[in-house]
N, C-alpha and C positions, 0 to 999 in steps of 0.2 A: 087764536088769530096768527096767521103767518107773519114772520118777521123777515127782514132781509136775509138773515143768516139761515133761517129754517125753511124758507120757501123752496119747494121741490122744483128744480129746473129741468131735469131730464125726465120726460114723460110726466108733465105736471098734473095730468088728469088722475094720476095715481096718488097724489098728495092729499092728505087729510089733516085738518088742523083743529077739529073739534075735540074737546077733552074726553067725552065718552069713548070715542074710538081710541085715542091715545091711552087712556086709563085702562081700557080692557086688554090691550096688548101688554102693557107693563105688568098688569096683575096676573096674566096667564103665564108669562115667562118666569123661569126660575134662575136664569143666568143672564148677566149683562156683560158688556165689555166697556172698559173705561179707557179713554184715550187722553193722554197728557204728555207734557214735554219736560225734560230735564236736561239743562245745558245744551240745548239744541238737538237733542236726541229724542224722537217721538217713541212712545211706548203705548201699547194697547194690552190691558190686563183683564182677564176674565174675573168676575166677582159676583157676589150675591147682591140683591137689591130688594127693596120693598117700598111701595107707595103708600103714604098716609096723607090723604087730602091733596094738597097742592105741593107736597114735598116728596122727593125721591131720596130714601135713605140708603147710604152705602156704608159698608163696614169692613174693617180689616185690623191687622195688628197695629198697635201704637208705634211699633218699631218699623213699620212698612215705609219704604221710600215713597211709594205712591200716596199713602195717606198723609205723610208729612208734607209732600209737595202740594197736594190738593188743599191742605189746611192753610197753606200760604195764600190761597185765593187766586191761583192761576186758573186760566180758562181750561175747561175740560169738556169732553164729549162722551156721553154715555149712550150706548146703542143696545137694543135688543132685537132679535130676529126670530120669528117663528116660521118654519118651512112647512108648507101645506101640500106641495106636490111638485113633481118634475113635469115640465111642459115640453113635449116632443113635437117639433114641427117638421115639415117636409124639408126645409132648408136649414142647414147648420146655423146660419146667421140668426134664425128666429128661435132657436132653442132657449128655454128660460125655466124659471121656477115660479110657482105660486107661493107668495110669502106675505107676511105682515111684519112690518118693522117700525121702530120708533127711534128717533134721534133726539137727545136732550142736550142742549148747550147751556153753559153758564159757569158760575163760580160757586163752589161748595162751601158750606159753613161748618166749622168744627163744633161739635156739640160737647159742652163741658158740664151742663146741668144734668145731674144724675137722674132726675125724674124723666126728662126727655130722652135720655140715653136708654132707659128701660123701656119706654114706649117704642123706640126705634128697634131695640133688640127683640121685643115681643112681635113686632110687625115682621121683622126679618125671619124669625123662627116660624111664624105662622104662614109666611109666604111659601116656605118649603112644604109644610104639612099643616093645614088649617087646624087650630086647636092644640097644637103641639106644646105651646108655651105653658098652658095650664097643667100639662101632664109631666113636666120635666123640672129638674132642679134649677132654680134661678142662679144667675151668675153671682159669684162672691165679689167682695169689694176689690180684691186683688185682680180678679178676672175683668171687672169693669175697667180698672185702671189700665190693664194691658190691651184693651180694645178701644179703637178709635171709631167714632161714628160721624159721618158727614151728612149734611142735609143739602140737597141740591134742589132749588126751586124749579117748578115746571113752567116758568115764565116763557121759555123758548123751547118749544118741542113741536115735532111734526111726525106724522105717520106716513108711511108709503106702503101701498098694498097692491098686489097683483092677484087677480082671480081669473077663472075662466079658461077656455080652450086656447090652443095655439093660434097665433095670427098668421095663418098660411096665406101665401099669395095665390090668387086664382090661376095665374099663368103656370104654376107648378103642378096643378091638380092632374093634368093629363100625362105629362112626361113622367111624373113621380107618383103616379096613382097607386103603385104597389108598396110605397113607403108607409109604414104604420105611423099614424099621427094621433095625438091625444094627450091625456094627462094621467100620470101615475100618482095617485093620492099618497101622501105620507102622513103618518100619525105616530106619536110617541107610544111605545109599547111599555106597559108597566107589569112587571112580573110579581109573583107572590112574595110577600115579605119574608125575609130570611132572619130568623132570630139570632141574636148575639150568642156566642158560645157560653157566656156566663149568665144568661137569662134563666131564672129559676123556673122549674116546671110549674105549669098551671097558670102562668101569666098570660092572659088573653090578649090577642092583637086588638088594639083600640080601633073603633069604627073608622076614624079618619084615615088610619093607616091601611086597614083592610079594603077600604073603598077608594084608595088613592087613584086608581086607574080611571075613575069617572071624571077626574079633573081634566083629562086629556081626550075624552071622547067627544067627538064633534059630529 
């Protein structure tokens, strides 16, 4: 449900407030940007995220200024954006992109309970590559201590989506008929996995890694 803070004002028809739409965008994205303020100075920092139910988990170093500030309960804004295409119109004013984005507003909660911290770290690990947690060494007690995990509720979230062709003005069709107009699709390209220099011979590439490119095929 839209709130006063999350309701899309510019081109409101592009706004979406249902959780399935919001969740799908958050789950597909592997990078978010976190906005917050310190002593009157705004910052926007790229980070990793993972959604588990109604909570968006964020993580960083326990020494991070961002994590310390957010743990104080200040208001923050988390955004993700997926770019799907460049939209070329006849008029410069109407150039655009096709995209799917989500904005989450609220106060994050610092997680101190080790069990929930591990749940969050597993989700963050599998957000990058599904199933990766089960195939890797778990964090040590010292590593857990050095890592901060924040939980941001999805109580205030909205999605904004643009799809389709350019919105050309009919009056431009004749004079600018020779101008190419349409959409250039954009998709993330995933290359073949590159083994680490110290990987022993004979270690096979796990299926989730080998098939990682399927995650971005639309």
